[in-house]
N, CA, C and O atoms as a GROMACS GRO file, in nm:
protein
  564
    1UNK      N    1   1.495   8.442   5.685
    1UNK     CA    2   1.353   8.418   5.672
    1UNK      C    3   1.327   8.280   5.615
    1UNK      O    4   1.411   8.190   5.629
    2UNK      N    5   1.215   8.261   5.553
    2UNK     CA    6   1.178   8.133   5.496
    2UNK      C    7   1.229   8.122   5.354
    2UNK      O    8   1.268   8.221   5.292
    3UNK      N    9   1.229   7.998   5.303
    3UNK     CA   10   1.265   7.977   5.164
    3UNK      C   11   1.169   8.052   5.073
    3UNK      O   12   1.210   8.122   4.980
    4UNK      N   13   1.041   8.037   5.100
    4UNK     CA   14   0.939   8.110   5.026
    4UNK      C   15   0.843   8.168   5.129
    4UNK      O   16   0.745   8.104   5.166
    5UNK      N   17   0.872   8.287   5.176
    5UNK     CA   18   0.798   8.341   5.290
    5UNK      C   19   0.658   8.385   5.253
    5UNK      O   20   0.576   8.409   5.342
    6UNK      N   21   0.626   8.396   5.122
    6UNK     CA   22   0.489   8.430   5.086
    6UNK      C   23   0.396   8.314   5.116
    6UNK      O   24   0.280   8.335   5.154
    7UNK      N   25   0.445   8.189   5.100
    7UNK     CA   26   0.363   8.074   5.135
    7UNK      C   27   0.360   8.054   5.286
    7UNK      O   28   0.256   8.020   5.342
    8UNK      N   29   0.474   8.076   5.351
    8UNK     CA   30   0.481   8.056   5.495
    8UNK      C   31   0.406   8.166   5.571
    8UNK      O   32   0.347   8.141   5.676
    9UNK      N   33   0.410   8.286   5.519
    9UNK     CA   34   0.349   8.400   5.588
    9UNK      C   35   0.279   8.491   5.486
    9UNK      O   36   0.332   8.597   5.452
   10UNK      N   37   0.160   8.449   5.439
   10UNK     CA   38   0.092   8.535   5.340
   10UNK      C   39   0.051   8.670   5.399
   10UNK      O   40   0.036   8.767   5.325
   11UNK      N   41   0.033   8.677   5.530
   11UNK     CA   42  -0.002   8.805   5.594
   11UNK      C   43   0.113   8.905   5.577
   11UNK      O   44   0.089   9.025   5.563
   12UNK      N   45   0.238   8.855   5.579
   12UNK     CA   46   0.353   8.944   5.558
   12UNK      C   47   0.348   9.006   5.420
   12UNK      O   48   0.376   9.125   5.404
   13UNK      N   49   0.312   8.927   5.320
   13UNK     CA   50   0.305   8.978   5.184
   13UNK      C   51   0.195   9.083   5.172
   13UNK      O   52   0.215   9.187   5.110
   14UNK      N   53   0.079   9.056   5.229
   14UNK     CA   54  -0.032   9.152   5.226
   14UNK      C   55   0.007   9.279   5.300
   14UNK      O   56  -0.019   9.389   5.252
   15UNK      N   57   0.071   9.265   5.417
   15UNK     CA   58   0.115   9.381   5.495
   15UNK      C   59   0.216   9.464   5.415
   15UNK      O   60   0.207   9.586   5.414
   16UNK      N   61   0.311   9.398   5.349
   16UNK     CA   62   0.409   9.469   5.268
   16UNK      C   63   0.341   9.548   5.158
   16UNK      O   64   0.377   9.664   5.133
   17UNK      N   65   0.243   9.490   5.091
   17UNK     CA   66   0.172   9.561   4.985
   17UNK      C   67   0.094   9.680   5.041
   17UNK      O   68   0.094   9.787   4.980
   18UNK      N   69   0.030   9.663   5.155
   18UNK     CA   70  -0.048   9.773   5.215
   18UNK      C   71   0.043   9.888   5.258
   18UNK      O   72   0.010  10.004   5.234
   19UNK      N   73   0.156   9.857   5.320
   19UNK     CA   74   0.248   9.962   5.366
   19UNK      C   75   0.311  10.033   5.247
   19UNK      O   76   0.329  10.155   5.251
   20UNK      N   77   0.344   9.959   5.143
   20UNK     CA   78   0.400  10.022   5.022
   20UNK      C   79   0.298  10.118   4.961
   20UNK      O   80   0.333  10.231   4.925
   21UNK      N   81   0.174  10.075   4.949
   21UNK     CA   82   0.069  10.161   4.894
   21UNK      C   83   0.047  10.284   4.983
   21UNK      O   84   0.034  10.395   4.933
   22UNK      N   85   0.044  10.263   5.116
   22UNK     CA   86   0.023  10.375   5.208
   22UNK      C   87   0.138  10.476   5.198
   22UNK      O   88   0.114  10.597   5.198
   23UNK      N   89   0.262  10.428   5.189
   23UNK     CA   90   0.374  10.522   5.179
   23UNK      C   91   0.370  10.598   5.046
   23UNK      O   92   0.411  10.714   5.040
   24UNK      N   93   0.322  10.533   4.940
   24UNK     CA   94   0.306  10.602   4.813
   24UNK      C   95   0.202  10.713   4.823
   24UNK      O   96   0.223  10.823   4.774
   25UNK      N   97   0.088  10.683   4.888
   25UNK     CA   98  -0.018  10.783   4.905
   25UNK      C   99   0.033  10.899   4.991
   25UNK      O  100   0.005  11.015   4.959
   26UNK      N  101   0.106  10.870   5.098
   26UNK     CA  102   0.159  10.977   5.184
   26UNK      C  103   0.258  11.063   5.106
   26UNK      O  104   0.259  11.185   5.122
   27UNK      N  105   0.340  11.002   5.022
   27UNK     CA  106   0.435  11.078   4.940
   27UNK      C  107   0.362  11.171   4.845
   27UNK      O  108   0.398  11.288   4.832
   28UNK      N  109   0.258  11.122   4.778
   28UNK     CA  110   0.180  11.204   4.686
   28UNK      C  111   0.113  11.319   4.761
   28UNK      O  112   0.112  11.432   4.714
   29UNK      N  113   0.057  11.289   4.880
   29UNK     CA  114  -0.007  11.394   4.959
   29UNK      C  115   0.095  11.499   5.001
   29UNK      O  116   0.068  11.619   4.993
   30UNK      N  117   0.212  11.454   5.046
   30UNK     CA  118   0.313  11.549   5.094
   30UNK      C  119   0.363  11.639   4.981
   30UNK      O  120   0.390  11.757   5.003
   31UNK      N  121   0.375  11.584   4.863
   31UNK     CA  122   0.421  11.666   4.750
   31UNK      C  123   0.313  11.765   4.704
   31UNK      O  124   0.346  11.872   4.652
   32UNK      N  125   0.187  11.730   4.723
   32UNK     CA  126   0.079  11.816   4.675
   32UNK      C  127   0.028  11.916   4.778
   32UNK      O  128  -0.044  12.009   4.742
   33UNK      N  129   0.063  11.898   4.904
   33UNK     CA  130   0.011  11.987   5.010
   33UNK      C  131   0.099  12.111   5.021
   33UNK      O  132   0.220  12.101   5.041
   34UNK      N  133   0.037  12.228   5.008
   34UNK     CA  134   0.112  12.354   5.013
   34UNK      C  135   0.092  12.430   5.143
   34UNK      O  136   0.148  12.538   5.159
   35UNK      N  137   0.015  12.377   5.236
   35UNK     CA  138  -0.009  12.450   5.361
   35UNK      C  139   0.118  12.449   5.446
   35UNK      O  140   0.192  12.351   5.450
   36UNK      N  141   0.140  12.562   5.514
   36UNK     CA  142   0.259  12.576   5.597
   36UNK      C  143   0.216  12.574   5.743
   36UNK      O  144   0.131  12.654   5.784
   37UNK      N  145   0.274  12.485   5.820
   37UNK     CA  146   0.245  12.475   5.964
   37UNK      C  147   0.378  12.493   6.038
   37UNK      O  148   0.472  12.416   6.017
   38UNK      N  149   0.385  12.590   6.123
   38UNK     CA  150   0.506  12.619   6.201
   38UNK      C  151   0.629  12.637   6.111
   38UNK      O  152   0.739  12.594   6.147
   39UNK      N  153   0.610  12.700   5.998
   39UNK     CA  154   0.721  12.729   5.908
   39UNK      C  155   0.769  12.610   5.826
   39UNK      O  156   0.872  12.618   5.759
   40UNK      N  157   0.695  12.498   5.831
   40UNK     CA  158   0.738  12.378   5.761
   40UNK      C  159   0.622  12.324   5.678
   40UNK      O  160   0.514  12.297   5.732
   41UNK      N  161   0.643  12.308   5.551
   41UNK     CA  162   0.540  12.253   5.462
   41UNK      C  163   0.565  12.104   5.445
   41UNK      O  164   0.680  12.059   5.448
   42UNK      N  165   0.458  12.025   5.425
   42UNK     CA  166   0.478  11.881   5.405
   42UNK      C  167   0.566  11.848   5.286
   42UNK      O  168   0.634  11.746   5.286
   43UNK      N  169   0.564  11.933   5.182
   43UNK     CA  170   0.647  11.904   5.064
   43UNK      C  171   0.795  11.918   5.098
   43UNK      O  172   0.880  11.863   5.027
   44UNK      N  173   0.828  11.992   5.206
   44UNK     CA  174   0.968  12.006   5.246
   44UNK      C  175   1.024  11.876   5.306
   44UNK      O  176   1.145  11.852   5.301
   45UNK      N  177   0.937  11.794   5.362
   45UNK     CA  178   0.982  11.667   5.421
   45UNK      C  179   0.930  11.548   5.341
   45UNK      O  180   0.924  11.437   5.393
   46UNK      N  181   0.895  11.570   5.217
   46UNK     CA  182   0.841  11.462   5.133
   46UNK      C  183   0.948  11.358   5.098
   46UNK      O  184   0.916  11.249   5.053
   47UNK      N  185   1.074  11.393   5.120
   47UNK     CA  186   1.180  11.298   5.088
   47UNK      C  187   1.173  11.174   5.177
   47UNK      O  188   1.204  11.064   5.132
   48UNK      N  189   1.134  11.192   5.302
   48UNK     CA  190   1.128  11.078   5.394
   48UNK      C  191   1.027  10.973   5.348
   48UNK      O  192   1.066  10.857   5.334
   49UNK      N  193   0.900  11.007   5.325
   49UNK     CA  194   0.809  10.903   5.277
   49UNK      C  195   0.846  10.851   5.137
   49UNK      O  196   0.816  10.737   5.103
   50UNK      N  197   0.912  10.936   5.056
   50UNK     CA  198   0.955  10.891   4.924
   50UNK      C  199   1.064  10.785   4.937
   50UNK      O  200   1.063  10.686   4.864
   51UNK      N  201   1.158  10.805   5.028
   51UNK     CA  202   1.263  10.706   5.051
   51UNK      C  203   1.204  10.578   5.108
   51UNK      O  204   1.243  10.468   5.067
   52UNK      N  205   1.111  10.590   5.201
   52UNK     CA  206   1.044  10.472   5.258
   52UNK      C  207   0.971  10.397   5.147
   52UNK      O  208   0.977  10.274   5.140
   53UNK      N  209   0.901  10.472   5.061
   53UNK     CA  210   0.831  10.408   4.950
   53UNK      C  211   0.928  10.334   4.858
   53UNK      O  212   0.903  10.219   4.820
   54UNK      N  213   1.038  10.399   4.822
   54UNK     CA  214   1.134  10.334   4.732
   54UNK      C  215   1.197  10.210   4.794
   54UNK      O  216   1.217  10.110   4.725
   55UNK      N  217   1.228  10.215   4.924
   55UNK     CA  218   1.282  10.097   4.992
   55UNK      C  219   1.180   9.984   4.996
   55UNK      O  220   1.213   9.868   4.969
   56UNK      N  221   1.056  10.017   5.029
   56UNK     CA  222   0.952   9.914   5.034
   56UNK      C  223   0.924   9.857   4.895
   56UNK      O  224   0.902   9.737   4.880
   57UNK      N  225   0.927   9.943   4.794
   57UNK     CA  226   0.904   9.896   4.658
   57UNK      C  227   1.018   9.804   4.613
   57UNK      O  228   0.994   9.705   4.544
   58UNK      N  229   1.140   9.839   4.651
   58UNK     CA  230   1.253   9.752   4.619
   58UNK      C  231   1.238   9.617   4.688
   58UNK      O  232   1.266   9.513   4.627
   59UNK      N  233   1.196   9.618   4.813
   59UNK     CA  234   1.172   9.492   4.884
   59UNK      C  235   1.060   9.413   4.818
   59UNK      O  236   1.067   9.290   4.810
   60UNK      N  237   0.958   9.482   4.772
   60UNK     CA  238   0.847   9.416   4.702
   60UNK      C  239   0.896   9.350   4.573
   60UNK      O  240   0.856   9.237   4.542
   61UNK      N  241   0.982   9.418   4.498
   61UNK     CA  242   1.037   9.360   4.375
   61UNK      C  243   1.124   9.238   4.405
   61UNK      O  244   1.122   9.140   4.330
   62UNK      N  245   1.199   9.244   4.514
   62UNK     CA  246   1.279   9.128   4.556
   62UNK      C  247   1.187   9.012   4.591
   62UNK      O  248   1.214   8.898   4.556
   63UNK      N  249   1.077   9.042   4.661
   63UNK     CA  250   0.978   8.940   4.695
   63UNK      C  251   0.922   8.875   4.569
   63UNK      O  252   0.912   8.753   4.562
   64UNK      N  253   0.887   8.957   4.470
   64UNK     CA  254   0.833   8.903   4.345
   64UNK      C  255   0.936   8.820   4.271
   64UNK      O  256   0.904   8.716   4.214
   65UNK      N  257   1.061   8.866   4.273
   65UNK     CA  258   1.166   8.795   4.201
   65UNK      C  259   1.197   8.660   4.265
   65UNK      O  260   1.231   8.565   4.194
   66UNK      N  261   1.185   8.649   4.397
   66UNK     CA  262   1.219   8.526   4.468
   66UNK      C  263   1.099   8.433   4.486
   66UNK      O  264   1.114   8.326   4.545
   67UNK      N  265   0.983   8.470   4.437
   67UNK     CA  266   0.863   8.389   4.456
   67UNK      C  267   0.874   8.256   4.383
   67UNK      O  268   0.929   8.250   4.273
   68UNK      N  269   0.822   8.150   4.445
   68UNK     CA  270   0.826   8.017   4.386
   68UNK      C  271   0.744   8.012   4.257
   68UNK      O  272   0.780   7.940   4.165
   69UNK      N  273   0.637   8.087   4.250
   69UNK     CA  274   0.554   8.089   4.130
   69UNK      C  275   0.633   8.143   4.011
   69UNK      O  276   0.623   8.089   3.901
   70UNK      N  277   0.709   8.247   4.033
   70UNK     CA  278   0.790   8.302   3.924
   70UNK      C  279   0.895   8.202   3.878
   70UNK      O  280   0.920   8.189   3.758
   71UNK      N  281   0.956   8.131   3.973
   71UNK     CA  282   1.055   8.030   3.935
   71UNK      C  283   0.988   7.920   3.852
   71UNK      O  284   1.044   7.875   3.752
   72UNK      N  285   0.870   7.878   3.894
   72UNK     CA  286   0.800   7.773   3.820
   72UNK      C  287   0.763   7.820   3.680
   72UNK      O  288   0.782   7.748   3.582
   73UNK      N  289   0.711   7.942   3.671
   73UNK     CA  290   0.669   7.993   3.540
   73UNK      C  291   0.788   8.021   3.448
   73UNK      O  292   0.774   8.016   3.326
   74UNK      N  293   0.904   8.050   3.505
   74UNK     CA  294   1.020   8.073   3.420
   74UNK      C  295   1.070   7.943   3.359
   74UNK      O  296   1.132   7.944   3.252
   75UNK      N  297   1.043   7.829   3.425
   75UNK     CA  298   1.084   7.699   3.373
   75UNK      C  299   0.984   7.650   3.268
   75UNK      O  300   1.023   7.597   3.164
   76UNK      N  301   0.855   7.669   3.295
   76UNK     CA  302   0.750   7.618   3.207
   76UNK      C  303   0.743   7.701   3.079
   76UNK      O  304   0.751   7.824   3.082
   77UNK      N  305   0.729   7.634   2.970
   77UNK     CA  306   0.711   7.702   2.841
   77UNK      C  307   0.562   7.717   2.815
   77UNK      O  308   0.482   7.633   2.857
   78UNK      N  309   0.524   7.822   2.745
   78UNK     CA  310   0.383   7.848   2.719
   78UNK      C  311   0.320   7.734   2.640
   78UNK      O  312   0.207   7.693   2.670
   79UNK      N  313   0.390   7.682   2.542
   79UNK     CA  314   0.334   7.574   2.459
   79UNK      C  315   0.313   7.448   2.542
   79UNK      O  316   0.210   7.381   2.530
   80UNK      N  317   0.410   7.415   2.627
   80UNK     CA  318   0.397   7.294   2.708
   80UNK      C  319   0.285   7.310   2.811
   80UNK      O  320   0.215   7.213   2.842
   81UNK      N  321   0.267   7.429   2.863
   81UNK     CA  322   0.159   7.451   2.960
   81UNK      C  323   0.023   7.438   2.892
   81UNK      O  324  -0.068   7.377   2.948
   82UNK      N  325   0.010   7.494   2.771
   82UNK     CA  326  -0.116   7.482   2.698
   82UNK      C  327  -0.145   7.338   2.658
   82UNK      O  328  -0.260   7.294   2.663
   83UNK      N  329  -0.042   7.263   2.620
   83UNK     CA  330  -0.060   7.122   2.585
   83UNK      C  331  -0.103   7.043   2.708
   83UNK      O  332  -0.188   6.955   2.698
   84UNK      N  333  -0.045   7.073   2.823
   84UNK     CA  334  -0.082   7.005   2.947
   84UNK      C  335  -0.228   7.034   2.982
   84UNK      O  336  -0.301   6.944   3.024
   85UNK      N  337  -0.271   7.158   2.966
   85UNK     CA  338  -0.411   7.194   2.994
   85UNK      C  339  -0.504   7.121   2.898
   85UNK      O  340  -0.611   7.076   2.939
   86UNK      N  341  -0.466   7.110   2.771
   86UNK     CA  342  -0.549   7.035   2.675
   86UNK      C  343  -0.560   6.889   2.712
   86UNK      O  344  -0.667   6.830   2.700
   87UNK      N  345  -0.450   6.828   2.758
   87UNK     CA  346  -0.452   6.688   2.800
   87UNK      C  347  -0.546   6.670   2.919
   87UNK      O  348  -0.622   6.573   2.924
   88UNK      N  349  -0.541   6.761   3.013
   88UNK     CA  350  -0.629   6.752   3.130
   88UNK      C  351  -0.775   6.768   3.089
   88UNK      O  352  -0.861   6.697   3.141
   89UNK      N  353  -0.804   6.858   2.998
   89UNK     CA  354  -0.942   6.879   2.953
   89UNK      C  355  -1.000   6.757   2.882
   89UNK      O  356  -1.120   6.731   2.892
   90UNK      N  357  -0.917   6.682   2.812
   90UNK     CA  358  -0.964   6.565   2.737
   90UNK      C  359  -0.989   6.444   2.826
   90UNK      O  360  -1.063   6.354   2.786
   91UNK      N  361  -0.932   6.440   2.944
   91UNK     CA  362  -0.950   6.326   3.033
   91UNK      C  363  -1.081   6.340   3.109
   91UNK      O  364  -1.123   6.451   3.142
   92UNK      N  365  -1.147   6.227   3.137
   92UNK     CA  366  -1.269   6.234   3.219
   92UNK      C  367  -1.234   6.269   3.363
   92UNK      O  368  -1.122   6.241   3.408
   93UNK      N  369  -1.327   6.330   3.435
   93UNK     CA  370  -1.298   6.365   3.574
   93UNK      C  371  -1.276   6.239   3.659
   93UNK      O  372  -1.332   6.133   3.629
   94UNK      N  373  -1.197   6.252   3.763
   94UNK     CA  374  -1.165   6.140   3.850
   94UNK      C  375  -1.189   6.184   3.995
   94UNK      O  376  -1.142   6.288   4.039
   95UNK      N  377  -1.264   6.101   4.068
   95UNK     CA  378  -1.291   6.129   4.208
   95UNK      C  379  -1.226   6.019   4.291
   95UNK      O  380  -1.247   5.901   4.265
   96UNK      N  381  -1.148   6.058   4.389
   96UNK     CA  382  -1.081   5.962   4.475
   96UNK      C  383  -1.134   5.976   4.618
   96UNK      O  384  -1.139   6.086   4.673
   97UNK      N  385  -1.175   5.864   4.676
   97UNK     CA  386  -1.221   5.861   4.814
   97UNK      C  387  -1.117   5.790   4.898
   97UNK      O  388  -1.062   5.688   4.857
   98UNK      N  389  -1.090   5.843   5.015
   98UNK     CA  390  -0.999   5.779   5.109
   98UNK      C  391  -1.069   5.773   5.244
   98UNK      O  392  -1.129   5.870   5.289
   99UNK      N  393  -1.060   5.658   5.307
   99UNK     CA  394  -1.122   5.639   5.440
   99UNK      C  395  -1.019   5.576   5.533
   99UNK      O  396  -0.943   5.487   5.494
  100UNK      N  397  -1.018   5.623   5.655
  100UNK     CA  398  -0.926   5.571   5.756
  100UNK      C  399  -1.004   5.552   5.885
  100UNK      O  400  -1.072   5.644   5.932
  101UNK      N  401  -0.993   5.434   5.942
  101UNK     CA  402  -1.053   5.406   6.074
  101UNK      C  403  -0.944   5.401   6.178
  101UNK      O  404  -0.841   5.338   6.156
  102UNK      N  405  -0.966   5.466   6.291
  102UNK     CA  406  -0.865   5.467   6.397
  102UNK      C  407  -0.931   5.483   6.532
  102UNK      O  408  -1.047   5.521   6.543
  103UNK      N  409  -0.855   5.452   6.634
  103UNK     CA  410  -0.900   5.472   6.772
  103UNK      C  411  -0.776   5.502   6.858
  103UNK      O  412  -0.663   5.483   6.816
  104UNK      N  413  -0.802   5.550   6.980
  104UNK     CA  414  -0.693   5.577   7.073
  104UNK      C  415  -0.683   5.463   7.172
  104UNK      O  416  -0.784   5.410   7.218
  105UNK      N  417  -0.560   5.424   7.205
  105UNK     CA  418  -0.536   5.324   7.307
  105UNK      C  419  -0.461   5.390   7.422
  105UNK      O  420  -0.368   5.467   7.402
  106UNK      N  421  -0.505   5.357   7.543
  106UNK     CA  422  -0.440   5.408   7.663
  106UNK      C  423  -0.320   5.318   7.694
  106UNK      O  424  -0.335   5.197   7.705
  107UNK      N  425  -0.202   5.376   7.706
  107UNK     CA  426  -0.080   5.300   7.734
  107UNK      C  427  -0.006   5.363   7.850
  107UNK      O  428  -0.033   5.476   7.890
  108UNK      N  429   0.088   5.285   7.904
  108UNK     CA  430   0.170   5.333   8.014
  108UNK      C  431   0.316   5.310   7.980
  108UNK      O  432   0.352   5.217   7.908
  109UNK      N  433   0.400   5.398   8.034
  109UNK     CA  434   0.544   5.382   8.016
  109UNK      C  435   0.615   5.429   8.143
  109UNK      O  436   0.562   5.506   8.222
  110UNK      N  437   0.735   5.379   8.159
  110UNK     CA  438   0.816   5.414   8.275
  110UNK      C  439   0.912   5.526   8.235
  110UNK      O  440   0.989   5.512   8.140
  111UNK      N  441   0.906   5.637   8.309
  111UNK     CA  442   0.986   5.754   8.277
  111UNK      C  443   1.081   5.782   8.393
  111UNK      O  444   1.036   5.798   8.506
  112UNK      N  445   1.213   5.788   8.368
  112UNK     CA  446   1.307   5.820   8.476
  112UNK      C  447   1.304   5.969   8.510
  112UNK      O  448   1.284   6.054   8.423
  113UNK      N  449   1.324   5.999   8.639
  113UNK     CA  450   1.332   6.138   8.684
  113UNK      C  451   1.418   6.144   8.808
  113UNK      O  452   1.443   6.042   8.872
  114UNK      N  453   1.463   6.263   8.844
  114UNK     CA  454   1.543   6.283   8.966
  114UNK      C  455   1.456   6.348   9.072
  114UNK      O  456   1.384   6.444   9.045
  115UNK      N  457   1.462   6.294   9.192
  115UNK     CA  458   1.383   6.351   9.302
  115UNK      C  459   1.457   6.469   9.362
  115UNK      O  460   1.560   6.512   9.309
  116UNK      N  461   1.405   6.522   9.472
  116UNK     CA  462   1.462   6.641   9.535
  116UNK      C  463   1.603   6.617   9.588
  116UNK      O  464   1.682   6.710   9.596
  117UNK      N  465   1.634   6.493   9.622
  117UNK     CA  466   1.768   6.459   9.674
  117UNK      C  467   1.866   6.424   9.562
  117UNK      O  468   1.984   6.398   9.590
  118UNK      N  469   1.820   6.422   9.436
  118UNK     CA  470   1.906   6.392   9.324
  118UNK      C  471   1.914   6.244   9.291
  118UNK      O  472   1.994   6.203   9.208
  119UNK      N  473   1.830   6.164   9.357
  119UNK     CA  474   1.830   6.021   9.332
  119UNK      C  475   1.745   5.991   9.208
  119UNK      O  476   1.637   6.048   9.190
  120UNK      N  477   1.794   5.900   9.124
  120UNK     CA  478   1.723   5.862   9.002
  120UNK      C  479   1.611   5.766   9.036
  120UNK      O  480   1.634   5.661   9.096
  121UNK      N  481   1.489   5.802   8.997
  121UNK     CA  482   1.371   5.720   9.022
  121UNK      C  483   1.294   5.702   8.892
  121UNK      O  484   1.322   5.767   8.792
  122UNK      N  485   1.196   5.614   8.896
  122UNK     CA  486   1.110   5.593   8.781
  122UNK      C  487   0.966   5.621   8.818
  122UNK      O  488   0.922   5.596   8.931
  123UNK      N  489   0.894   5.675   8.722
  123UNK     CA  490   0.754   5.710   8.742
  123UNK      C  491   0.674   5.651   8.626
  123UNK      O  492   0.718   5.655   8.511
  124UNK      N  493   0.557   5.596   8.657
  124UNK     CA  494   0.469   5.541   8.554
  124UNK      C  495   0.386   5.655   8.498
  124UNK      O  496   0.322   5.730   8.572
  125UNK      N  497   0.387   5.667   8.366
  125UNK     CA  498   0.317   5.775   8.298
  125UNK      C  499   0.216   5.714   8.201
  125UNK      O  500   0.247   5.620   8.129
  126UNK      N  501   0.094   5.769   8.200
  126UNK     CA  502  -0.009   5.724   8.107
  126UNK      C  503  -0.014   5.819   7.988
  126UNK      O  504   0.003   5.940   8.001
  127UNK      N  505  -0.038   5.760   7.872
  127UNK     CA  506  -0.051   5.841   7.752
  127UNK      C  507  -0.142   5.769   7.654
  127UNK      O  508  -0.167   5.650   7.667
  128UNK      N  509  -0.192   5.846   7.555
  128UNK     CA  510  -0.278   5.789   7.453
  128UNK      C  511  -0.202   5.782   7.321
  128UNK      O  512  -0.126   5.873   7.286
  129UNK      N  513  -0.224   5.673   7.250
  129UNK     CA  514  -0.160   5.655   7.121
  129UNK      C  515  -0.267   5.627   7.016
  129UNK      O  516  -0.357   5.546   7.039
  130UNK      N  517  -0.258   5.693   6.903
  130UNK     CA  518  -0.354   5.672   6.795
  130UNK      C  519  -0.315   5.546   6.719
  130UNK      O  520  -0.201   5.530   6.676
  131UNK      N  521  -0.412   5.455   6.704
  131UNK     CA  522  -0.390   5.329   6.634
  131UNK      C  523  -0.482   5.326   6.513
  131UNK      O  524  -0.604   5.338   6.526
  132UNK      N  525  -0.422   5.309   6.395
  132UNK     CA  526  -0.500   5.302   6.271
  132UNK      C  527  -0.541   5.157   6.248
  132UNK      O  528  -0.455   5.068   6.239
  133UNK      N  529  -0.673   5.132   6.238
  133UNK     CA  530  -0.722   4.996   6.221
  133UNK      C  531  -0.766   4.966   6.078
  133UNK      O  532  -0.776   4.849   6.040
  134UNK      N  533  -0.792   5.069   6.001
  134UNK     CA  534  -0.843   5.047   5.866
  134UNK      C  535  -0.803   5.164   5.778
  134UNK      O  536  -0.812   5.280   5.819
  135UNK      N  537  -0.761   5.133   5.657
  135UNK     CA  538  -0.728   5.238   5.560
  135UNK      C  539  -0.760   5.185   5.421
  135UNK      O  540  -0.712   5.078   5.383
  136UNK      N  541  -0.840   5.259   5.346
  136UNK     CA  542  -0.881   5.216   5.214
  136UNK      C  543  -0.897   5.339   5.124
  136UNK      O  544  -0.932   5.448   5.170
  137UNK      N  545  -0.871   5.319   4.996
  137UNK     CA  546  -0.895   5.427   4.900
  137UNK      C  547  -0.948   5.365   4.772
  137UNK      O  548  -0.913   5.253   4.735
  138UNK      N  549  -1.034   5.441   4.705
  138UNK     CA  550  -1.092   5.394   4.580
  138UNK      C  551  -1.112   5.513   4.489
  138UNK      O  552  -1.148   5.623   4.533
  139UNK      N  553  -1.088   5.489   4.360
  139UNK     CA  554  -1.098   5.594   4.260
  139UNK      C  555  -1.215   5.564   4.167
  139UNK      O  556  -1.231   5.451   4.121
  140UNK      N  557  -1.296   5.666   4.139
  140UNK     CA  558  -1.410   5.654   4.049
  140UNK      C  559  -1.390   5.745   3.930
  140UNK      O  560  -1.340   5.857   3.943
  141UNK      N  561  -1.428   5.696   3.813
  141UNK     CA  562  -1.423   5.779   3.692
  141UNK      C  563  -1.560   5.797   3.637
  141UNK      O  564  -1.578   5.864   3.535
   0.00000   0.00000   0.00000
């Protein structure tokens, strides 16, 4: 998978949480339901959703343990984080503006290709290229 798949695929994390919760609810329902249908009660097969729940919960704990946020918070000390927040609060706000001017230029290039007989030929190909003409940034306090 990804190095940090919660950032790469947040839908996967949400889906994992929803399925874990659903399997927990199904397990609770199966354990509490006493009705017998065709000689089989839901509590008799409650082990299956319970195992699914435990596997999903274990995967969820692995997800939490491998999260980049947890790694960052394990490195940061509470005192240093609070001192950093105090330093940020004491500084005046800063607004940065960035502007870029650009346009597209039509260009041509020669591209080699093989024809139906296998002979190497060249073809002129048109393409557009983005050209940056102006770039400026300014910071206001």
